[in-house]
Residue frames as a rotation matrix with the C-alpha (Angstrom) as fourth column:
UNK 1
-0.938 -0.178 -0.299 97.83
0.163 -0.984 0.072 130.38
-0.307 0.019 0.952 108.46
UNK 2
-0.035 0.996 -0.079 94.38
0.507 -0.050 -0.861 131.91
-0.861 -0.070 -0.503 108.21
UNK 3
-0.244 0.017 0.970 93.12
0.959 -0.145 0.243 133.13
0.145 0.989 0.019 104.85
UNK 4
-0.990 -0.133 0.044 92.75
0.129 -0.989 -0.076 136.89
0.053 -0.070 0.996 104.25
UNK 5
-0.356 0.931 0.087 89.00
-0.199 -0.166 0.966 136.38
0.913 0.326 0.244 103.68
UNK 6
0.219 0.394 -0.893 88.60
0.750 0.517 0.412 134.74
0.624 -0.760 -0.182 107.10
UNK 7
-0.617 -0.516 -0.594 90.48
0.774 -0.532 -0.343 137.63
-0.139 -0.671 0.728 108.72
UNK 8
-0.886 0.359 0.293 88.25
-0.190 -0.859 0.476 140.17
0.423 0.366 0.829 106.96
UNK 9
0.026 0.946 -0.325 85.14
0.125 0.319 0.940 138.26
0.992 -0.065 -0.110 108.11
UNK 10
-0.021 -0.113 -0.993 86.44
0.968 0.246 -0.049 138.27
0.250 -0.963 0.104 111.68
UNK 11
-0.920 -0.352 -0.172 87.11
0.381 -0.905 -0.190 142.01
-0.089 -0.240 0.967 111.59
UNK 12
-0.596 0.770 0.226 83.62
-0.312 -0.482 0.819 142.70
0.740 0.418 0.528 110.22
UNK 13
0.198 0.666 -0.719 82.06
0.483 0.573 0.663 140.44
0.853 -0.478 -0.208 112.84
UNK 14
-0.367 -0.415 -0.833 84.01
0.930 -0.178 -0.322 142.15
-0.015 -0.892 0.451 115.63
UNK 15
-0.990 0.010 0.144 82.97
0.008 -0.992 0.126 145.59
0.144 0.126 0.982 114.36
UNK 16
-0.223 0.974 -0.048 79.32
-0.166 0.010 0.986 144.51
0.961 0.228 0.159 114.22
UNK 17
0.179 0.257 -0.950 79.43
0.795 0.531 0.293 143.04
0.580 -0.807 -0.109 117.72
UNK 18
-0.714 -0.504 -0.486 81.09
0.693 -0.608 -0.387 146.18
-0.101 -0.613 0.784 119.08
UNK 19
-0.848 0.446 0.286 78.49
-0.265 -0.824 0.500 148.42
0.459 0.348 0.817 117.47
UNK 20
0.069 0.930 -0.362 75.63
0.034 0.361 0.932 146.27
0.997 -0.076 -0.006 118.77
UNK 21
0.011 -0.126 -0.992 77.10
0.903 0.428 -0.045 146.08
0.430 -0.895 0.119 122.26
UNK 22
-0.889 -0.457 -0.046 77.18
0.434 -0.804 -0.407 149.86
0.149 -0.381 0.912 122.76
UNK 23
-0.270 0.882 0.387 73.43
0.278 -0.313 0.908 150.33
0.922 0.353 -0.161 123.11
UNK 24
-0.809 -0.067 0.584 73.38
-0.488 -0.478 -0.730 150.66
0.328 -0.876 0.354 126.88
UNK 25
0.164 0.946 -0.279 70.69
-0.557 0.322 0.766 147.99
0.814 0.030 0.580 127.25
UNK 26
0.366 -0.067 0.928 72.43
-0.906 0.203 0.372 146.41
-0.213 -0.977 0.013 130.17
UNK 27
0.939 -0.112 -0.326 73.82
-0.023 0.923 -0.384 143.45
0.344 0.367 0.864 128.24
UNK 28
0.594 -0.757 0.270 76.97
-0.498 -0.083 0.863 142.15
-0.631 -0.648 -0.427 129.83
UNK 29
0.190 -0.641 -0.744 80.10
-0.875 0.233 -0.424 141.09
0.445 0.732 -0.516 128.01
UNK 30
0.920 0.117 -0.374 80.93
0.006 0.950 0.313 137.46
0.392 -0.291 0.873 128.47
UNK 31
0.626 -0.744 0.235 83.86
-0.463 -0.112 0.879 136.64
-0.627 -0.659 -0.415 130.72
UNK 32
-0.190 -0.790 -0.583 87.11
-0.981 0.129 0.145 135.42
-0.040 0.600 -0.799 129.21
UNK 33
0.787 0.532 -0.313 86.63
-0.574 0.817 -0.054 131.97
0.227 0.222 0.948 127.76
UNK 34
-0.063 -0.753 0.655 88.54
-0.590 0.558 0.584 128.91
-0.805 -0.350 -0.480 128.80
UNK 35
-0.940 -0.312 0.136 88.87
-0.098 0.630 0.770 125.89
-0.326 0.711 -0.623 126.54
UNK 36
-0.457 0.809 -0.368 85.90
-0.843 -0.262 0.471 125.60
0.284 0.526 0.802 124.17
UNK 37
-0.207 0.515 0.832 83.12
-0.485 0.684 -0.544 123.26
-0.850 -0.516 0.108 125.19
UNK 38
-0.944 -0.186 -0.273 82.38
-0.328 0.438 0.837 120.46
-0.036 0.879 -0.475 122.76
UNK 39
-0.606 0.793 -0.052 78.74
0.770 0.602 0.209 119.87
0.197 0.087 -0.977 123.66
UNK 40
-0.099 0.686 0.721 75.56
0.151 -0.706 0.692 121.90
0.984 0.177 -0.033 123.92
UNK 41
-0.667 -0.040 0.744 74.72
-0.665 -0.418 -0.619 123.59
0.336 -0.907 0.252 127.22
UNK 42
-0.967 0.252 -0.026 72.96
0.233 0.846 -0.479 121.21
-0.099 -0.469 -0.878 129.59
UNK 43
-0.323 0.901 -0.289 69.78
0.103 -0.270 -0.957 123.27
-0.941 -0.340 -0.006 129.31
UNK 44
-0.824 -0.099 -0.558 69.71
-0.489 -0.374 0.788 123.20
-0.286 0.922 0.260 125.49
UNK 45
-0.852 0.510 -0.121 66.84
0.343 0.718 0.606 120.73
0.395 0.474 -0.787 125.42
UNK 46
-0.765 0.543 -0.346 64.38
0.250 -0.244 -0.937 122.87
-0.593 -0.803 0.051 127.37
UNK 47
-0.492 0.611 0.620 62.37
0.835 0.130 0.535 124.09
0.246 0.781 -0.574 124.37
UNK 48
0.073 0.642 0.763 59.49
0.407 -0.718 0.565 126.55
0.910 0.269 -0.314 124.67
UNK 49
0.793 0.268 0.548 59.95
-0.265 -0.657 0.705 129.24
0.549 -0.704 -0.450 127.33
UNK 50
0.263 -0.759 -0.596 63.40
0.667 0.589 -0.456 127.97
0.697 -0.278 0.661 128.29
UNK 51
0.981 0.193 0.007 64.33
0.114 -0.611 0.783 129.41
0.155 -0.768 -0.621 131.67
UNK 52
0.006 -0.983 -0.183 67.58
0.956 0.059 -0.288 131.13
0.294 -0.173 0.940 132.61
UNK 53
0.016 -0.063 -0.998 68.88
0.648 -0.759 0.058 134.58
-0.761 -0.648 0.029 133.54
UNK 54
-0.730 -0.482 0.485 68.86
0.666 -0.338 0.665 136.00
-0.157 0.808 0.568 129.98
UNK 55
-0.814 0.560 0.155 65.39
-0.434 -0.763 0.479 137.54
0.387 0.323 0.864 129.54
UNK 56
-0.683 0.612 0.398 61.82
-0.183 0.385 -0.905 136.87
-0.707 -0.691 -0.151 130.54
UNK 57
-0.855 0.461 0.236 59.09
0.443 0.416 0.794 135.08
0.268 0.784 -0.561 128.62
UNK 58
-0.344 0.812 0.471 55.46
-0.247 -0.562 0.790 136.17
0.906 0.156 0.394 128.51
UNK 59
0.639 0.611 -0.467 54.80
0.253 0.407 0.878 134.18
0.727 -0.679 0.106 131.69
UNK 60
0.832 -0.309 0.461 57.69
-0.541 -0.637 0.549 135.91
0.124 -0.706 -0.697 133.51
UNK 61
0.727 -0.625 0.284 60.24
0.411 0.728 0.549 133.11
-0.550 -0.283 0.786 133.20
UNK 62
0.165 -0.778 -0.606 63.71
-0.526 -0.589 0.613 134.05
-0.834 0.218 -0.507 132.05
UNK 63
0.993 0.076 0.087 64.75
0.039 0.485 -0.874 133.28
-0.108 0.871 0.479 128.46
UNK 64
0.097 -0.995 0.012 68.30
-0.232 -0.011 0.973 132.13
-0.968 -0.097 -0.232 127.74
UNK 65
0.533 0.111 -0.839 69.10
-0.823 -0.161 -0.544 132.48
-0.196 0.981 0.005 124.03
UNK 66
-0.504 -0.839 -0.203 71.70
-0.861 0.506 0.047 129.70
0.064 0.199 -0.978 124.38
UNK 67
-0.642 0.312 0.700 68.95
-0.120 0.862 -0.493 127.17
-0.757 -0.400 -0.516 125.18
UNK 68
0.284 0.887 -0.364 66.86
-0.501 -0.186 -0.845 127.91
-0.818 0.422 0.392 122.10
UNK 69
0.603 -0.159 -0.782 69.08
-0.725 0.300 -0.620 126.26
0.333 0.941 0.066 119.50
UNK 70
0.843 -0.237 0.484 70.69
-0.099 0.815 0.571 122.84
-0.529 -0.529 0.663 119.83
UNK 71
-0.107 -0.992 -0.072 74.24
-0.455 -0.015 0.890 121.83
-0.884 0.128 -0.450 119.00
UNK 72
-0.445 -0.048 0.894 72.99
0.560 0.764 0.320 119.43
-0.698 0.643 -0.313 116.31
UNK 73
0.675 0.688 0.266 71.19
0.669 -0.420 -0.613 122.37
-0.310 0.592 -0.744 114.63
UNK 74
0.775 -0.448 -0.447 74.23
-0.408 -0.893 0.187 124.66
-0.483 0.037 -0.875 114.68
UNK 75
-0.034 -0.914 0.403 77.07
-0.140 0.404 0.904 122.24
-0.990 -0.025 -0.142 113.82
UNK 76
0.139 0.060 0.988 75.90
0.864 0.479 -0.151 121.44
-0.483 0.875 0.015 110.24
UNK 77
0.928 0.283 0.242 75.94
0.365 -0.818 -0.444 125.18
0.072 0.500 -0.863 109.51
UNK 78
0.728 -0.656 0.199 79.27
-0.649 -0.753 -0.107 126.31
0.220 -0.051 -0.974 111.04
UNK 79
0.126 -0.689 -0.714 81.05
-0.053 0.714 -0.698 123.05
0.991 0.126 0.053 111.86
UNK 80
0.014 -0.211 -0.977 82.62
0.913 0.401 -0.074 122.16
0.408 -0.891 0.198 115.21
UNK 81
0.056 0.085 0.995 81.95
-0.074 -0.993 0.089 124.99
0.996 -0.078 -0.049 117.65
UNK 82
-0.819 -0.499 0.284 82.17
-0.239 -0.153 -0.959 126.07
0.522 -0.853 0.006 121.28
UNK 83
-0.605 0.635 -0.480 78.64
0.752 0.654 -0.081 124.90
0.263 -0.410 -0.873 122.13
UNK 84
0.267 0.703 0.659 77.29
0.409 -0.702 0.583 128.45
0.872 0.114 -0.475 122.53
UNK 85
-0.475 -0.414 -0.776 78.07
0.880 -0.217 -0.422 131.12
0.006 -0.884 0.468 125.09
UNK 86
0.625 0.662 -0.414 76.36
0.678 -0.723 -0.132 134.28
-0.387 -0.198 -0.900 126.38
UNK 87
-0.402 -0.734 0.547 77.57
0.903 -0.416 0.105 137.33
0.150 0.536 0.831 124.49
UNK 88
-0.510 0.179 -0.841 77.25
0.223 -0.917 -0.331 141.11
-0.831 -0.356 0.428 124.58
UNK 89
-0.882 0.235 0.407 74.82
0.373 -0.177 0.911 142.81
0.287 0.956 0.068 122.26
UNK 90
-0.653 0.721 0.230 71.36
-0.729 -0.682 0.069 144.28
0.207 -0.122 0.971 121.98
UNK 91
0.127 0.795 -0.593 68.63
-0.291 0.602 0.744 142.35
0.948 0.079 0.308 123.78
UNK 92
0.605 0.168 0.778 67.91
-0.795 0.059 0.604 140.71
0.056 -0.984 0.170 127.08
UNK 93
0.405 -0.473 0.782 69.76
-0.102 0.827 0.553 137.56
-0.909 -0.304 0.287 126.08
UNK 94
0.593 -0.334 -0.733 72.42
-0.800 -0.140 -0.583 137.13
0.092 0.932 -0.350 123.41
UNK 95
0.481 -0.446 0.755 74.18
-0.073 0.837 0.542 133.87
-0.874 -0.316 0.370 122.54
UNK 96
0.388 -0.440 -0.810 76.98
-0.921 -0.174 -0.348 133.13
0.012 0.881 -0.473 120.07
UNK 97
0.728 -0.277 0.627 78.21
0.197 0.961 0.196 129.83
-0.656 -0.019 0.754 118.71
UNK 98
0.556 -0.607 -0.568 81.69
-0.801 -0.574 -0.170 130.10
-0.223 0.550 -0.805 117.15
UNK 99
0.885 -0.448 0.123 83.93
0.464 0.833 -0.303 127.82
0.033 0.326 0.945 115.10
UNK 100
0.641 -0.675 -0.365 87.40
-0.125 -0.561 0.818 128.80
-0.757 -0.479 -0.444 116.27
UNK 101
-0.227 -0.768 0.599 89.09
0.550 0.406 0.730 127.36
-0.804 0.495 0.330 113.17
UNK 102
-0.378 0.153 0.913 87.02
0.908 -0.132 0.398 129.11
0.182 0.979 -0.089 110.48
UNK 103
-0.945 0.099 -0.310 85.53
0.049 -0.898 -0.437 132.03
-0.322 -0.429 0.844 112.42
UNK 104
-0.499 0.867 -0.015 82.09
0.043 0.042 0.998 130.96
0.866 0.497 -0.058 111.19
UNK 105
-0.984 0.147 -0.104 79.42
0.092 -0.087 -0.992 131.81
-0.155 -0.985 0.072 113.74
UNK 106
-0.130 0.982 0.140 75.76
0.556 -0.045 0.830 132.03
0.821 0.186 -0.539 114.66
UNK 107
-0.987 -0.119 -0.105 74.58
0.155 -0.573 -0.805 134.86
0.036 -0.811 0.584 116.93
UNK 108
-0.143 0.990 -0.015 71.06
0.652 0.106 0.751 134.99
0.745 0.097 -0.660 118.38
UNK 109
-0.992 -0.067 0.108 69.62
-0.028 -0.714 -0.700 137.94
0.124 -0.697 0.706 120.30
UNK 110
-0.176 0.962 -0.207 66.28
0.881 0.248 0.402 137.74
0.438 -0.111 -0.892 122.08
UNK 111
-0.560 -0.049 0.827 64.89
0.027 -0.999 -0.041 141.23
0.828 -0.001 0.561 122.63
UNK 112
-0.962 0.261 -0.086 63.24
0.042 -0.171 -0.984 142.67
-0.271 -0.950 0.154 125.69
UNK 113
-0.192 0.964 0.185 59.44
0.928 0.239 -0.284 142.62
-0.318 0.117 -0.941 125.89
UNK 114
0.651 0.655 -0.385 57.70
0.441 -0.738 -0.510 145.43
-0.618 0.162 -0.769 123.96
UNK 115
-0.233 -0.803 -0.548 60.64
-0.185 -0.517 0.836 145.97
-0.955 0.297 -0.028 121.58
UNK 116
-0.177 0.160 0.971 58.93
0.762 0.647 0.033 144.48
-0.623 0.746 -0.236 118.51
UNK 117
0.747 0.537 0.391 57.85
0.663 -0.562 -0.495 147.86
-0.046 0.630 -0.776 117.15
UNK 118
0.726 -0.478 -0.495 61.25
-0.108 -0.789 0.604 149.49
-0.680 -0.385 -0.625 117.66
UNK 119
0.292 -0.639 0.712 63.08
0.902 0.430 0.016 148.50
-0.317 0.638 0.702 114.49
UNK 120
-0.376 -0.512 -0.773 65.37
0.164 -0.857 0.488 151.28
-0.912 0.057 0.406 113.28
UNK 121
0.570 0.657 -0.493 64.03
-0.300 -0.392 -0.870 153.16
-0.765 0.644 -0.027 110.25
UNK 122
0.986 -0.095 -0.135 65.39
-0.093 0.354 -0.931 150.94
0.136 0.930 0.340 107.50
UNK 123
0.344 -0.919 0.191 68.78
-0.840 -0.210 0.500 150.62
-0.419 -0.332 -0.845 109.19
UNK 124
0.545 -0.251 -0.800 71.00
-0.507 0.660 -0.553 148.31
0.667 0.708 0.233 107.21
UNK 125
0.180 -0.463 0.868 72.40
-0.884 0.311 0.349 145.41
-0.432 -0.830 -0.353 109.18
UNK 126
-0.564 -0.424 -0.709 74.03
-0.668 0.739 0.090 142.08
0.485 0.524 -0.700 108.50
UNK 127
-0.934 0.273 0.230 71.72
0.010 0.662 -0.749 140.57
-0.357 -0.698 -0.621 111.10
UNK 128
-0.591 0.807 0.000 68.22
0.158 0.115 0.981 139.37
0.791 0.580 -0.195 110.22
UNK 129
-0.852 0.369 0.372 65.57
-0.509 -0.419 -0.752 140.99
-0.122 -0.830 0.545 112.45
UNK 130
-0.443 0.784 -0.435 62.42
0.154 0.544 0.825 139.06
0.883 0.298 -0.362 113.36
UNK 131
-0.336 0.398 0.854 59.75
-0.879 -0.458 -0.133 139.22
0.338 -0.795 0.504 116.01
UNK 132
-0.594 0.299 -0.747 58.55
0.439 0.898 0.010 136.69
0.674 -0.323 -0.665 118.54
UNK 133
0.193 0.741 -0.643 55.41
0.981 -0.170 0.098 138.01
-0.037 -0.649 -0.760 120.22
UNK 134
0.978 0.199 0.055 56.26
0.199 -0.980 0.021 141.53
0.058 -0.009 -0.998 121.36
UNK 135
0.415 -0.902 -0.120 60.05
0.094 -0.089 0.992 141.05
-0.905 -0.423 0.048 121.16
UNK 136
0.821 -0.338 -0.460 62.40
-0.550 -0.253 -0.796 142.27
0.152 0.906 -0.394 118.45
UNK 137
0.556 -0.633 0.539 65.04
0.056 0.676 0.735 139.59
-0.829 -0.379 0.411 117.93
UNK 138
0.486 -0.451 -0.749 67.99
-0.874 -0.269 -0.404 139.15
-0.019 0.851 -0.525 115.56
UNK 139
0.631 -0.382 0.676 69.90
0.175 0.918 0.355 136.23
-0.756 -0.106 0.646 114.15
UNK 140
0.527 -0.537 -0.659 73.09
-0.845 -0.413 -0.339 136.22
-0.090 0.735 -0.672 112.12
UNK 141
0.743 -0.408 0.530 74.88
0.378 0.910 0.171 133.34
-0.552 0.074 0.831 110.42
UNK 142
0.564 -0.640 -0.522 78.40
-0.769 -0.637 -0.050 134.12
-0.300 0.430 -0.851 109.23
UNK 143
0.308 -0.577 0.756 80.16
0.487 0.779 0.395 131.75
-0.817 0.247 0.521 106.83
UNK 144
-0.658 -0.616 -0.433 81.66
-0.065 -0.526 0.848 132.48
-0.750 0.586 0.306 103.45
UNK 145
-0.841 0.438 0.317 78.45
0.468 0.298 0.832 131.68
0.270 0.848 -0.456 101.56
UNK 146
-0.899 0.438 -0.018 75.91
-0.372 -0.783 -0.499 134.50
-0.233 -0.441 0.867 102.06
UNK 147
-0.240 0.859 -0.452 73.07
-0.751 0.131 0.647 132.78
0.616 0.495 0.613 100.15
UNK 148
-0.162 0.111 -0.980 73.43
0.354 0.934 0.047 129.66
0.921 -0.339 -0.191 102.31
UNK 149
-0.946 -0.211 -0.247 73.68
0.307 -0.328 -0.894 131.89
0.108 -0.921 0.375 105.41
UNK 150
-0.652 0.755 0.071 70.32
-0.754 -0.655 0.044 133.51
0.079 -0.025 0.997 104.64
UNK 151
0.053 0.647 -0.760 68.70
-0.385 0.716 0.583 130.09
0.922 0.261 0.287 104.13
UNK 152
-0.435 -0.298 -0.850 70.17
0.596 0.612 -0.520 128.86
0.674 -0.733 -0.089 107.43
UNK 153
-0.988 0.104 0.111 68.99
-0.152 -0.741 -0.655 132.03
0.014 -0.664 0.748 109.20
UNK 154
-0.265 0.958 -0.111 65.42
-0.837 -0.172 0.519 131.45
0.478 0.230 0.848 107.99
UNK 155
0.093 0.267 -0.959 65.46
0.075 0.959 0.274 127.83
0.993 -0.097 0.069 109.20
UNK 156
-0.684 -0.429 -0.590 66.89
0.602 0.124 -0.788 128.75
0.411 -0.895 0.173 112.62
UNK 157
-0.854 0.445 0.270 64.41
-0.504 -0.835 -0.219 131.63
0.128 -0.323 0.938 113.05
UNK 158
0.049 0.904 -0.425 61.56
-0.559 0.377 0.738 129.18
0.828 0.202 0.524 112.46
UNK 159
-0.096 -0.165 -0.982 62.98
0.567 0.801 -0.190 126.96
0.818 -0.575 0.017 115.23
UNK 160
-0.947 -0.305 -0.101 63.42
0.262 -0.550 -0.793 129.87
0.186 -0.778 0.601 117.66
UNK 161
-0.552 0.801 0.233 59.84
-0.711 -0.597 0.371 131.03
0.436 0.039 0.899 117.09
UNK 162
0.284 0.690 -0.666 58.52
-0.174 0.720 0.672 127.62
0.943 -0.075 0.325 118.15
UNK 163
-0.045 -0.435 -0.899 60.64
0.741 0.589 -0.322 127.61
0.670 -0.681 0.296 121.33
UNK 164
-0.936 -0.246 0.253 60.08
0.042 -0.789 -0.613 131.03
0.350 -0.563 0.749 122.88
């Protein structure tokens, strides 16, 4: 049986994802998932300017948020997870890694070009906003330890900045 705290965290995460997904930016909801994958996407090792259909880098190549963080970087934070999957939300490319047992997760959104100056006027969010070049991006770590989550977010943001 799941703890009441885990259920509350799941409800808050779902509400946040729903609110973020209603922006009309053209982000697509992910199709229904089959059995969770146990390894990182094959393209997870691409590094800087990783190419896919998610967004475009400064040189015009597509950016796939799921290729920017590796399984071995996510697993110590949230435990066993689905290996990352495209998700709905604000940005050209959004990826979520989820632990199905604890509902702990990491969600990364890579914004469209020229969005870096478009932060909402002090809007409060559970996600940490950061910029990479001219893109406004967000990252959220959800576990039951908010101080550790913020530390993990800072470390992952540093990695993302070196890979876009």
